C-alpha positions in Angstrom: -58.1 62.9 -52.3 -56.1 61.2 -55.0 -55.7 64.3 -57.2 -52.0 64.2 -58.3 -51.9 68.0 -58.7 -52.3 68.7 -55.0 -50.2 68.5 -51.8 -51.8 65.8 -49.7 -51.3 64.3 -46.3 -52.9 60.8 -46.2 -53.3 57.8 -43.9 -53.0 54.3 -45.2 -55.4 52.1 -43.1 -53.5 49.0 -44.0 -50.3 49.9 -42.1 -51.8 52.9 -40.1 -49.0 55.1 -41.4 -49.0 58.7 -42.7 -48.0 59.4 -46.3 -47.4 62.7 -48.1 -47.9 63.0 -51.9 -47.0 66.1 -53.9 -45.8 67.2 -57.3 -42.0 67.5 -57.1 -40.9 70.8 -55.6 -37.2 71.3 -54.6 -38.0 73.5 -51.6 -40.5 71.0 -50.3 -38.2 68.0 -50.7 -35.5 69.9 -48.9 -37.9 70.6 -46.0 -38.6 66.9 -45.8 -35.0 65.9 -45.8 -34.1 68.4 -43.1 -37.2 68.5 -40.9 -38.9 65.1 -41.2 -36.2 62.6 -40.2 -37.1 59.1 -41.0 -39.3 60.0 -43.9 -38.9 57.3 -46.5 -39.0 57.9 -50.2 -41.5 55.5 -51.9 -41.9 56.7 -55.5 -42.1 59.7 -57.8 -40.1 61.7 -60.4 -39.0 65.3 -60.7 -41.1 65.4 -63.9 -44.1 65.8 -61.7 -43.0 69.4 -61.1 -44.5 70.1 -64.5 -48.0 69.6 -63.0 -47.6 72.8 -61.1 -46.4 74.8 -64.2 -49.3 73.9 -66.4 -47.2 72.1 -69.1 -48.0 68.7 -70.6 -47.2 65.9 -68.2 -44.8 63.2 -69.4 -46.4 59.7 -69.7 -44.1 58.2 -67.0 -44.5 61.0 -64.5 -45.4 60.1 -60.9 -46.0 62.5 -58.0 -43.5 62.2 -55.1 -44.6 59.8 -52.3 -43.0 59.6 -48.9 -43.9 57.5 -45.8 -43.5 59.3 -42.6 -42.0 58.1 -39.3 -43.8 58.1 -36.0 -46.0 61.3 -36.2 -45.6 62.0 -32.5 -41.9 62.7 -33.1 -42.4 65.3 -35.8 -45.6 67.0 -34.8 -44.2 70.5 -35.0 -42.7 69.9 -38.4 -46.0 68.4 -39.7 -47.9 71.6 -38.6 -45.3 73.7 -40.5 -45.5 71.4 -43.5 -49.3 71.7 -43.7 -49.3 75.4 -43.2 -46.3 76.5 -45.2 -46.8 74.2 -48.2 -50.7 74.2 -48.1 -51.2 70.5 -47.7 -54.7 69.1 -47.7 -55.3 66.6 -44.9 -57.5 63.6 -45.5 -60.3 62.9 -42.9 -58.5 59.7 -41.8 -55.2 61.5 -41.3 -56.9 64.3 -39.4 -58.6 61.9 -37.1 -55.3 60.0 -36.6 -53.4 63.2 -35.6 -56.2 64.3 -33.2 -56.1 60.9 -31.5 -52.3 61.1 -31.2 -52.5 64.6 -29.7 -55.1 63.6 -27.2 -53.1 60.6 -26.1 -50.0 62.8 -25.6 -51.9 65.3 -23.5 -53.2 62.5 -21.3 -49.7 61.2 -20.9 -48.3 64.6 -19.9 -51.1 65.1 -17.4 -50.2 61.8 -15.8 -46.6 63.0 -15.4 -45.1 60.5 -17.7 -42.3 62.5 -19.1 -39.0 61.3 -20.6 -36.0 61.0 -18.4 -33.9 64.1 -18.5 -30.7 62.4 -19.6 -31.6 59.6 -21.9 -28.7 60.3 -24.2 -27.9 56.6 -24.3 -30.8 56.4 -26.9 -28.7 58.4 -29.3 -26.8 55.3 -30.5 -23.9 57.3 -31.8 -21.1 54.7 -32.3 -20.3 54.1 -28.7 -20.2 57.8 -27.7 -20.1 58.4 -24.0 -23.6 58.5 -22.4 -25.0 60.6 -19.7 -26.5 59.1 -16.6 -29.9 60.1 -15.2 -30.2 63.0 -12.8 -29.3 62.1 -9.3 -32.3 60.9 -7.2 -33.7 63.5 -4.9 -32.4 66.4 -6.9 -35.1 69.1 -7.1 -36.7 69.8 -10.5 -35.5 73.0 -12.2 -35.4 74.6 -15.5 -32.8 72.7 -17.6 -29.6 74.6 -18.3 -29.2 73.0 -21.7 -31.9 73.7 -24.3 -32.2 73.7 -28.1 -32.2 76.7 -30.3 -32.2 77.8 -33.9 -30.2 81.1 -34.3 -31.2 82.7 -31.0 -34.7 81.4 -30.8 -36.1 78.4 -29.0 -36.5 75.4 -31.3 -38.7 72.3 -31.5 -37.0 69.0 -31.3 -36.8 68.5 -35.0 -35.3 72.0 -35.6 -32.4 71.9 -33.2 -29.0 72.7 -34.7 -27.5 74.5 -31.6 -27.5 74.0 -27.9 -28.0 77.0 -25.5 -26.2 76.5 -22.2 -27.4 79.1 -19.7 -24.8 79.3 -16.9 -22.7 82.1 -15.6 -19.4 82.6 -17.2 -16.4 83.7 -15.1 -16.4 87.5 -15.3 -20.0 87.6 -16.7 -21.6 90.8 -15.4 -24.9 89.0 -15.0 -23.7 86.2 -12.7 -21.3 85.4 -10.0 -18.3 83.1 -10.2 -19.5 79.8 -8.6 -16.9 77.5 -7.2 -18.1 74.3 -8.8 -18.2 76.0 -12.2 -14.4 76.4 -12.2 -13.2 75.3 -15.6 -16.7 75.2 -17.1 -15.8 77.9 -19.7 -12.7 76.1 -20.9 -14.6 72.8 -20.9 -17.4 74.0 -23.2 -15.1 76.0 -25.5 -12.8 73.0 -26.0 -15.6 71.5 -28.1 -15.9 72.6 -31.8 -18.6 75.0 -32.7 -18.8 76.6 -29.3 -19.0 80.4 -28.7 -20.0 82.7 -25.9 -22.9 85.1 -26.7 -22.5 88.1 -24.6 -25.6 89.4 -22.8 -27.1 92.7 -23.8 -28.3 95.0 -21.0 -32.0 94.7 -20.6 -32.4 92.0 -23.2 -30.8 88.7 -22.2 -28.1 87.1 -20.1 -25.0 85.8 -21.7 -25.0 82.1 -22.7 -23.0 79.5 -24.5 -24.1 78.6 -28.0 -22.8 75.2 -29.1 -23.4 73.7 -32.5 -24.7 70.1 -32.4 -22.0 67.9 -33.8 -20.6 64.4 -33.5 -19.0 65.3 -30.2 -22.2 66.7 -28.6 -23.1 63.5 -26.6 -19.6 63.4 -25.1 -19.9 67.1 -24.1 -23.4 66.7 -22.6 -22.1 63.7 -20.6 -19.1 65.6 -19.3 -21.2 68.7 -18.3 -23.7 66.5 -16.4 -21.0 64.5 -14.6 -18.7 67.4 -13.7 -21.2 70.3 -13.3 -24.6 68.7 -12.8 -26.1 70.5 -15.8 -29.5 69.2 -16.9 -30.7 68.6 -20.4 -34.2 69.5 -21.8 -36.2 66.2 -22.2 -36.7 66.6 -25.9 -33.0 67.0 -26.7 -31.6 63.5 -26.7 -33.7 62.5 -29.7 -33.2 65.9 -31.3 -29.4 65.5 -31.0 -29.5 62.1 -32.5 -31.6 63.3 -35.4 -29.2 66.2 -36.1 -26.1 64.0 -36.0 -27.9 61.5 -38.3 -28.4 64.4 -40.8 -24.8 65.5 -40.5 -23.6 61.9 -41.2 -25.9 61.7 -44.2 -24.6 65.0 -45.6 -21.0 63.9 -45.0 -21.6 60.7 -47.0 -23.3 62.7 -49.8 -20.3 65.0 -50.0 -18.1 62.1 -51.0 -20.2 59.9 -53.3 -19.4 59.7 -56.9 -22.8 59.0 -58.3 -26.5 59.7 -57.6 -29.5 58.4 -59.5 -31.6 61.5 -59.5 -34.0 63.2 -61.9 -32.9 66.9 -62.0 -34.1 69.7 -64.2 -31.9 69.8 -67.3 -32.2 71.2 -70.8 -33.4 68.8 -73.5 -30.7 66.6 -74.8 -28.3 67.3 -71.9 -27.7 65.5 -68.7 -25.4 65.7 -65.7 -22.8 63.0 -65.0 -23.7 60.9 -61.9 -21.2 62.6 -59.6 -22.4 66.0 -60.8 -25.9 65.0 -59.7 -24.6 64.1 -56.3 -22.9 67.5 -56.0 -26.0 69.4 -57.1 -28.1 67.4 -54.5 -25.6 68.3 -51.7 -25.4 72.0 -52.6 -29.1 72.4 -53.1 -29.8 70.7 -49.8 -27.4 72.9 -47.9 -28.3 76.3 -49.4 -24.8 77.7 -48.8 -22.1 75.3 -50.0 -18.5 75.0 -51.1 -18.2 72.9 -54.3 -14.5 71.9 -54.1 -14.2 69.1 -56.6 -10.8 68.8 -58.2 -10.3 71.0 -61.4 -11.9 69.6 -64.5 -14.9 67.9 -62.8 -17.5 70.5 -63.9 -18.1 72.8 -60.9 -19.6 75.4 -63.2 -22.2 73.0 -64.5 -23.0 71.9 -60.9 -23.5 75.5 -59.8 -26.0 76.1 -62.6 -27.7 72.9 -61.8 -28.2 74.1 -58.2 -29.9 77.2 -59.6 -32.1 75.1 -61.8 -33.5 73.1 -58.8 -35.2 76.1 -57.3 -37.8 78.2 -59.2 -37.3 80.9 -56.5 -33.8 81.7 -57.8 -34.3 84.3 -60.5 -31.6 86.9 -59.7 -28.0 85.6 -59.8 -24.6 87.2 -59.3 -21.5 85.5 -60.5 -18.1 86.8 -59.4 -15.3 85.2 -61.3 -11.8 86.0 -62.7 -12.0 88.2 -65.9 -10.7 85.3 -68.1 -13.7 83.1 -67.2 -16.6 85.6 -67.7 -17.3 84.5 -71.3 -17.1 80.8 -70.2 -19.7 81.4 -67.5 -22.1 83.2 -69.8 -22.0 80.4 -72.4 -22.3 77.7 -69.9 -25.3 79.4 -68.3 -27.0 79.8 -71.6 -26.3 76.2 -72.4 -27.5 74.6 -69.1 -30.2 77.0 -67.8 -33.7 75.6 -67.8 -35.6 78.8 -66.7 -34.7 81.1 -69.6 -32.8 83.6 -67.5 -31.1 86.4 -69.3 -27.3 86.9 -68.8 -24.9 89.8 -69.1 -21.3 90.6 -68.4 -19.9 93.7 -66.6 -17.3 94.9 -69.1 -15.5 97.4 -67.1 -15.5 99.7 -64.1 -17.6 102.6 -65.4 -21.4 102.8 -64.7 -22.2 102.4 -68.4 -20.3 99.1 -68.4 -23.1 97.5 -66.3 -25.1 95.2 -68.6 -28.6 96.4 -69.6 -30.9 95.8 -72.5 -32.3 98.4 -74.9 -35.0 99.3 -72.3 -32.5 99.7 -69.5 -33.3 96.5 -67.7 -30.5 94.5 -66.2 -30.2 90.7 -66.9 -31.3 88.0 -64.5 -27.7 86.7 -64.3 -24.9 89.3 -63.9 -21.3 88.2 -64.3 -18.6 90.4 -62.9 -14.9 90.0 -62.3 -13.2 90.6 -59.0 -11.3 93.6 -60.2 -14.3 95.9 -60.8 -16.5 94.9 -57.8 -15.5 98.0 -55.9 -16.5 100.3 -58.8 -20.0 98.8 -58.9 -20.4 98.2 -55.2 -23.4 100.5 -54.7 -25.3 98.7 -57.4 -24.2 95.3 -56.2 -25.5 96.0 -52.7 -28.7 97.8 -53.6 -30.8 94.7 -53.3 -30.2 91.1 -52.1 -29.4 88.6 -54.8 -31.2 85.2 -54.8 -27.9 83.4 -55.3 -24.3 84.5 -55.5 -21.7 82.3 -57.1 -18.0 83.0 -56.5 -15.7 81.1 -58.9 -12.1 80.4 -58.0 -13.1 81.4 -54.5 -9.7 80.7 -53.1 -9.0 84.3 -54.3 -10.9 85.4 -51.2 -8.8 83.3 -48.8 -7.2 86.4 -47.2 -9.8 87.7 -44.7 -7.9 91.0 -44.5 -8.0 91.8 -48.2 -10.3 94.5 -49.6 -11.8 92.2 -52.2 -12.7 89.7 -49.5 -14.4 92.4 -47.4 -16.4 93.7 -50.4 -17.6 90.3 -51.6 -18.0 88.3 -48.3 -18.1 91.0 -45.7 -16.1 91.8 -42.6 -18.4 91.4 -39.6 -20.0 94.6 -38.5 -17.6 96.8 -40.6 -18.8 95.4 -43.9 -21.8 93.2 -44.7 -20.5 92.2 -48.1 -22.8 91.6 -51.1 -26.2 90.7 -49.8 -27.5 87.4 -51.0 -30.0 84.7 -49.8 -27.7 81.8 -50.8 -24.0 81.5 -51.6 -22.1 79.0 -53.7 -18.3 79.1 -53.6 -16.4 77.2 -56.2 -12.7 76.2 -56.0 -10.7 73.1 -56.7 -8.1 74.3 -54.1 -10.0 75.4 -51.0 -6.7 74.9 -49.1 -3.7 75.9 -51.1 -1.0 75.1 -48.5 -2.3 75.7 -45.0 -5.7 74.9 -43.2 -6.1 78.5 -42.2 -6.8 79.4 -45.8 -10.2 77.7 -45.7 -11.4 79.8 -42.7 -12.7 82.7 -44.8 -14.8 80.5 -47.0 -16.1 78.4 -44.2 -17.0 81.4 -42.1 -18.9 83.0 -45.0 -20.9 79.8 -45.6 -21.6 78.8 -42.0 -20.9 81.6 -39.6 -22.9 79.8 -36.9 -20.4 77.0 -36.6 -17.2 78.6 -37.9 -17.8 81.7 -35.8 -14.3 82.6 -34.4 -11.1 82.6 -36.4 -8.8 82.4 -33.4 -10.6 79.4 -31.9 -10.7 77.8 -35.4 -6.9 78.3 -35.8 -6.2 77.0 -32.3 -8.1 73.8 -33.1 -7.2 73.2 -36.7 -4.1 75.2 -37.4 -2.1 74.5 -34.2 -2.1 78.2 -33.5 0.1 79.3 -30.7 1.6 82.5 -29.4 5.2 83.3 -30.1 7.4 86.3 -29.3 6.1 87.9 -32.5 2.4 87.2 -32.0 0.2 84.3 -33.0 1.5 81.7 -35.4 -1.4 80.1 -37.4 0.6 78.3 -40.1 0.4 74.9 -38.6 -2.1 72.0 -38.8 -4.0 70.0 -36.2 -7.2 67.9 -35.9 -7.4 67.6 -39.7 -9.7 64.6 -39.6 -12.2 66.5 -37.5 -11.8 69.5 -39.8 -12.6 67.5 -42.9 -15.5 65.8 -41.1 -17.1 69.2 -40.2 -16.4 70.8 -43.6 -18.0 67.9 -45.4 -21.0 67.6 -43.0 -21.7 71.3 -43.1 -20.6 73.1 -46.3 -18.3 71.2 -48.6 -18.7 68.6 -51.4 -15.4 67.4 -52.8 -14.5 64.5 -55.1 -11.1 63.5 -56.4 -10.6 62.7 -60.1 -9.4 59.3 -59.1 -12.7 58.5 -57.5 -14.8 59.5 -60.5 -12.4 58.8 -63.3 -14.5 56.0 -64.7 -17.3 58.4 -65.4 -15.1 60.9 -67.3 -13.8 60.7 -70.9 -10.1 59.9 -71.4 -9.5 63.6 -72.1 -11.6 66.6 -71.5 -11.0 69.5 -73.8 -12.3 73.0 -73.1 -12.1 76.2 -75.1 -11.4 79.0 -72.6 -12.5 82.3 -74.3 -10.6 85.4 -73.2 -12.5 88.7 -73.0 -10.3 91.2 -74.9 -12.4 93.5 -77.2 -9.3 95.4 -78.4 -7.5 92.3 -79.7 -10.7 90.9 -81.2 -11.4 94.2 -83.0 -7.9 94.3 -84.4 -8.2 90.7 -85.7 -11.7 91.4 -87.2 -10.2 94.4 -89.0 -7.4 92.2 -90.3 -9.9 89.6 -91.6 -11.9 92.3 -93.2 -8.8 93.8 -94.9 -7.8 90.3 -96.0 -11.3 89.7 -97.4 -11.1 92.9 -99.5 -7.6 92.0 -100.7 -8.5 88.5 -101.7 -11.5 89.7 -103.6 -9.3 92.0 -105.5 -6.8 89.2 -106.2 -9.6 86.9 -107.4 -10.8 89.6 -109.8 -7.3 89.7 -111.2 -7.2 85.9 -111.5 -10.4 86.0 -113.4 -8.9 88.5 -115.8 -5.9 86.4 -116.7 -5.9 84.5 -120.0 -4.2 81.2 -119.7 -4.4 80.8 -123.5 -2.3 83.8 -124.2 1.4 84.4 -123.6 2.5 81.6 -121.3 5.5 83.4 -119.8 3.4 86.5 -119.0 0.7 84.2 -117.5 3.2 82.5 -115.3 4.7 85.8 -114.1 1.2 87.2 -113.4 0.2 84.0 -111.6 3.3 84.1 -109.4 2.7 87.7 -108.6 -0.9 86.9 -107.5 0.2 83.9 -105.5 2.8 86.1 -103.7 0.1 88.6 -103.1 -2.1 85.9 -101.6 0.8 84.7 -99.5 1.4 88.2 -98.2 -2.2 88.5 -97.2 -2.1 85.2 -95.3 1.3 86.1 -93.7 -0.2 89.3 -92.5 -3.0 87.3 -90.8 -0.3 85.1 -89.3 1.6 88.1 -88.0 -1.6 89.5 -86.5 -2.2 86.1 -84.7 1.4 86.2 -83.4 0.9 89.7 -82.0 -2.4 88.6 -80.4 -0.6 85.6 -78.9 2.0 87.9 -77.3 -0.6 90.4 -76.2 -2.8 87.9 -74.4 0.1 86.5 -72.2 -1.1 88.4 -69.1 -4.6 87.0 -69.4 -3.4 83.5 -70.0 -1.1 83.8 -67.0 -4.2 84.1 -64.8 -5.3 80.7 -66.0 -1.8 79.4 -65.4 -1.8 80.6 -61.8 -5.2 78.9 -61.3 -3.9 75.7 -62.7 -0.8 75.8 -60.5 -2.7 76.5 -57.4 -3.5 72.8 -57.0 0.3 72.0 -56.8 0.0 69.9 -59.9 2.3 70.2 -63.0 1.3 71.9 -66.2 2.3 71.6 -69.9 2.1 74.8 -71.9 2.2 74.6 -75.7 2.7 77.5 -78.2 3.9 77.9 -81.8 6.2 80.9 -81.9 9.6 81.0 -80.2 8.9 84.6 -79.1 5.7 83.4 -77.4 7.5 80.6 -75.6 10.1 83.1 -74.4 7.4 85.4 -73.1 5.7 82.7 -71.1 9.1 81.5 -69.8 9.9 85.0 -68.5 6.5 85.5 -67.0 6.6 82.2 -65.2 10.1 82.7 -63.8 9.1 86.1 -62.5 6.0 84.5 -60.9 8.1 81.8 -59.2 10.6 84.3 -57.9 7.8 86.3 -56.4 6.2 83.3 -54.8 9.5 82.1 -53.4 10.4 85.4 -51.9 14.0 86.0 -50.7 14.6 82.8 -48.9 13.0 79.9 -50.7 14.2 78.3 -54.0 11.9 79.3 -56.8 10.2 76.7 -59.0 11.7 76.1 -62.4 10.5 75.7 -66.0 11.6 73.2 -68.6 11.6 74.4 -72.2 11.9 72.8 -75.6 11.7 74.7 -78.9 13.1 74.3 -82.4 16.2 76.0 -81.1 16.9 73.5 -78.3 19.7 71.1 -79.3 18.6 67.5 -79.7 20.9 66.3 -76.9 19.2 68.7 -74.5 15.6 67.8 -75.2 15.3 64.5 -73.3 17.1 65.8 -70.2 14.6 68.7 -70.2 11.7 66.2 -70.3 13.4 64.1 -67.6 13.8 67.1 -65.4 10.1 67.9 -65.7 9.3 64.2 -64.9 11.7 63.7 -62.0 12.2 67.1 -60.3 9.3 68.1 -58.0 10.4 71.7 -58.2 10.1 71.8 -62.0 6.4 72.9 -62.2 5.9 73.8 -65.9 7.0 72.4 -69.2 6.8 74.9 -72.1 7.2 73.5 -75.6 6.5 74.4 -79.2 4.0 72.1 -80.8 6.4 71.2 -83.6 9.5 70.4 -81.5 7.9 69.1 -78.3 4.7 67.6 -79.6 6.2 64.2 -80.4 8.5 61.6 -78.9 8.4 62.8 -75.3 6.8 61.4 -72.1 5.4 64.0 -69.8 3.0 62.1 -67.6 3.7 64.1 -64.5 1.3 66.8 -65.9 -2.4 66.8 -65.2 -3.2 69.7 -67.5 -2.2 70.8 -71.0 -2.8 74.5 -72.0 -2.6 75.5 -75.6 -1.8 79.2 -75.9 -1.8 79.0 -79.7 -3.7 76.9 -82.2 -2.5 74.3 -84.7 -4.8 73.9 -87.6 -4.2 70.2 -88.0 -6.1 68.1 -85.3 -3.5 65.3 -85.6 -0.8 67.7 -84.4 -2.9 68.8 -81.4 -3.6 65.1 -80.5 0.1 64.3 -80.7 1.0 67.2 -78.4 -1.8 66.2 -75.9 -0.5 62.6 -75.9 2.8 63.7 -74.3 0.8 63.7 -71.0 -2.0 61.3 -71.9 -0.1 58.0 -72.4 0.9 54.9 -70.5 2.0 55.8 -67.0 -0.6 58.6 -66.6 -2.7 58.2 -63.4 -5.0 61.1 -63.8 -7.6 62.4 -66.2 -6.1 65.1 -68.4 -7.7 68.5 -68.7 -6.9 70.3 -71.9 -7.5 74.1 -72.2 -7.4 76.1 -75.5 -7.1 79.7 -74.5 -8.4 81.9 -77.3 -9.5 85.5 -77.5 -13.2 85.6 -78.0 -14.0 86.8 -81.6 -10.3 86.3 -82.7 -9.1 84.4 -85.7 -8.0 81.5 -83.5 -11.5 81.4 -81.9 -13.0 81.1 -85.3 -10.5 78.6 -86.5 -10.9 76.3 -83.6 -14.6 76.1 -84.4 -13.8 75.4 -88.0 -11.4 72.7 -86.8 -14.1 71.1 -84.7 -16.6 71.3 -87.6 -14.4 68.7 -89.4 -15.5 66.1 -87.0 -19.1 64.9 -86.9 -19.3 64.2 -83.2 -17.8 67.5 -82.2 -19.8 69.4 -84.8 -23.0 67.9 -83.2 -21.7 68.9 -79.8 -21.4 72.5 -80.9 -24.4 73.1 -83.2 -27.1 70.5 -82.4 -29.2 71.6 -79.3 -30.0 68.0 -78.4 -26.4 67.0 -77.9 -25.1 66.7 -74.4 -22.0 69.0 -74.9 -23.7 71.6 -76.9 -21.7 74.8 -77.2 -22.3 78.3 -78.5 -22.7 78.9 -82.2 -19.4 79.3 -84.1 -18.3 82.8 -84.8 -19.3 83.8 -88.3 -16.6 85.4 -90.4 -17.1 87.8 -93.3 -18.5 86.0 -96.2 -20.8 82.9 -96.2 -19.6 80.2 -93.8 -17.6 77.6 -95.5 -17.5 79.5 -98.7 -14.4 79.1 -100.9 -14.2 82.9 -101.0 -14.3 83.3 -97.2 -11.0 84.9 -96.1 -10.8 82.6 -93.0 -11.6 79.5 -95.1 -8.9 80.4 -97.6 -6.4 81.1 -94.8 -7.1 77.7 -93.2 -6.5 76.0 -96.6 -3.3 78.0 -96.9 -2.1 76.6 -93.6 -3.0 73.1 -94.5 -1.1 73.3 -97.8 2.2 74.5 -96.3 5.2 72.1 -96.1 6.5 71.2 -92.7 8.6 74.0 -91.4 10.3 75.2 -88.2 8.5 75.0 -84.9 7.9 78.7 -84.7 6.1 79.0 -88.0 2.4 78.7 -88.7 3.0 75.8 -91.0 2.1 72.1 -90.6 1.9 69.3 -93.1 -1.4 68.3 -94.5 -0.4 64.7 -94.7 -0.7 64.1 -90.9 -4.2 62.6 -90.9 -6.8 63.4 -88.4 -7.0 59.7 -87.4 -3.2 59.3 -87.0 -2.1 55.7 -86.7 -1.7 54.8 -83.0 -3.3 57.9 -81.6 -6.9 58.8 -80.7 -8.6 61.2 -83.2 -10.3 64.4 -82.1 -13.5 62.8 -83.2 -13.1 60.1 -80.5 -12.8 62.6 -77.7 -15.1 64.7 -75.7 -14.8 68.5 -76.2 -16.6 70.9 -73.8 -16.9 74.4 -75.2 -16.5 77.1 -72.6 
């Protein structure tokens, strides 16, 4: 019975305890965590999963080994374990279980049953206990039993209580005098709801989620109304509360020493492992880590833990679709295919040459309605919603389409949901209701009662006011125990690099096509110019040679200036897409630095931000403000602008040109730096970043480079990164942890002297220092600038 490639239930004769041994399986481990309380992990690694897949077994692999608690307490779960997961039972273990069953039957025959109200055994931090039933009270069917959904449950399955008593006004029962106030008493506890009876099917009853307050509720119902508790429930309640406490702790921790499926050469940070473990355990979960902690990677990690997840839908803002596709291809361990929905027409749905859709479909919010029939045709194994706070309005059409609207709309069918947002509550507790209800409708079942309890909801002359806040400690407790994992940057900062850079590719085929055409035209022009260079005779007439050389240099410059003009036009055209990123960054109420090159681009973002702030403020509030420094800003106004950003809480954004605002300023109130245009010299980029990342900064700085996928800037940033050995390895070597997609290949051989892009980059490097709104930078600013970190010392995450 020691075959490591089998699921085995064994008995150790030395300690007379049951053990289970099995090759690692995420579903089985989740079953153990949820259904076998007290099971103790002894040894084993996740590598043992390879045994089931027929691949070579690593030398150090060990099957998972757990020691079980008292078998009599988990008999029902053991039966399910053996049947559902095909466990072989050793002869000793079988004999042991038979003896335990016989002893239990003898005990029941003798009438030795547990006391009805032994809630004192729950040991829940001095919670009120319930006294035993009054002597002489006749035995009756207990009014409080345990259920899962609407079905009876064994003691180790209980997540809800069913309280079968008449409710005032219930058509199936009479109003009994000593039940006065019973309805309000029960409904005052969180997770309570009244399930209305259906004619000919069942009576109405109270359904109450087991939570930390359950022992207090049971005690009150027994004391005031004489309600009796099923004998198996005291221990079941204690086990359920213990699991909730364990999950609540897991939702906070910043590290976990786990072996999780991961591509070769990559690994999750410790806090990411803890987040993956929480979400995988819950099934439906809200990953609400602060921005920049890798929620995307954690979501993919959850999908990696289950071999049953093969068909995945990702709903995200349009600006993040490329990022999702690249990260999935980077971190996926199952070889799933990916595809993006490119528009609202049927032909925009991704398919391969044979008409098959990919395993992972990525769609933006804006076109969900156009593809709704296809999205709802078959249930997805997993649905991931990024920037899920976009669905906070439970009355919005997009919310109804994605998450459903009760009986009116079922939403997109899925077996599991993962919602990702760094700002689950933007300003008021009511904003988390929609997400919580979508993930755990059993507990978060009624919006009005949720708002009364957690939003200080009250009636006014104009209707219900739900904009307040109340019982926030309890709300956080229940969110963390049931659906939410959330860590602050300050708690996990020691595990993060000093700066985290990300390239955010923007999906804009038109702009990419125009820039590709510009590069192709430049390539042709440069080839023609090179041919003319080769025809010149430096040994002939020197004056004629100098004139011809000047003419060709001017022609080259005109080609490069045309590329710069195209880049400037692209920078202006992508303002609306970048503003989506800006709104996401500002949703967390933190401050933002936005860098650009051209004065026109700075002006465009300033106008867009001021319009956004006026819209957000409405007619009565004071709109947020923007601080700005460009080459046109007088020197005497520059420091006051920086001071206003630092000291005025209403000044939310600093916009600066890299040349004018990239040096000499302290802007440590910002937590994010967004580059809307690219500077070719890494030293200039580091200088600009260091306006926020310097002494006095309390937070990890997230740096975004927003580039149109396939554009000149997208190609240039990869060339820039190729200059640095560490970053080059991160992009192109599969074994590196932060491996990215392959750099875009421009016309001509990569790195060739005759490549138009390569020539253009050399042209930018060679230009003297000019005004802040030009493309020019000085070549003399070294990559390892004295007193500043080099790009090579920093961690860059692509996508």
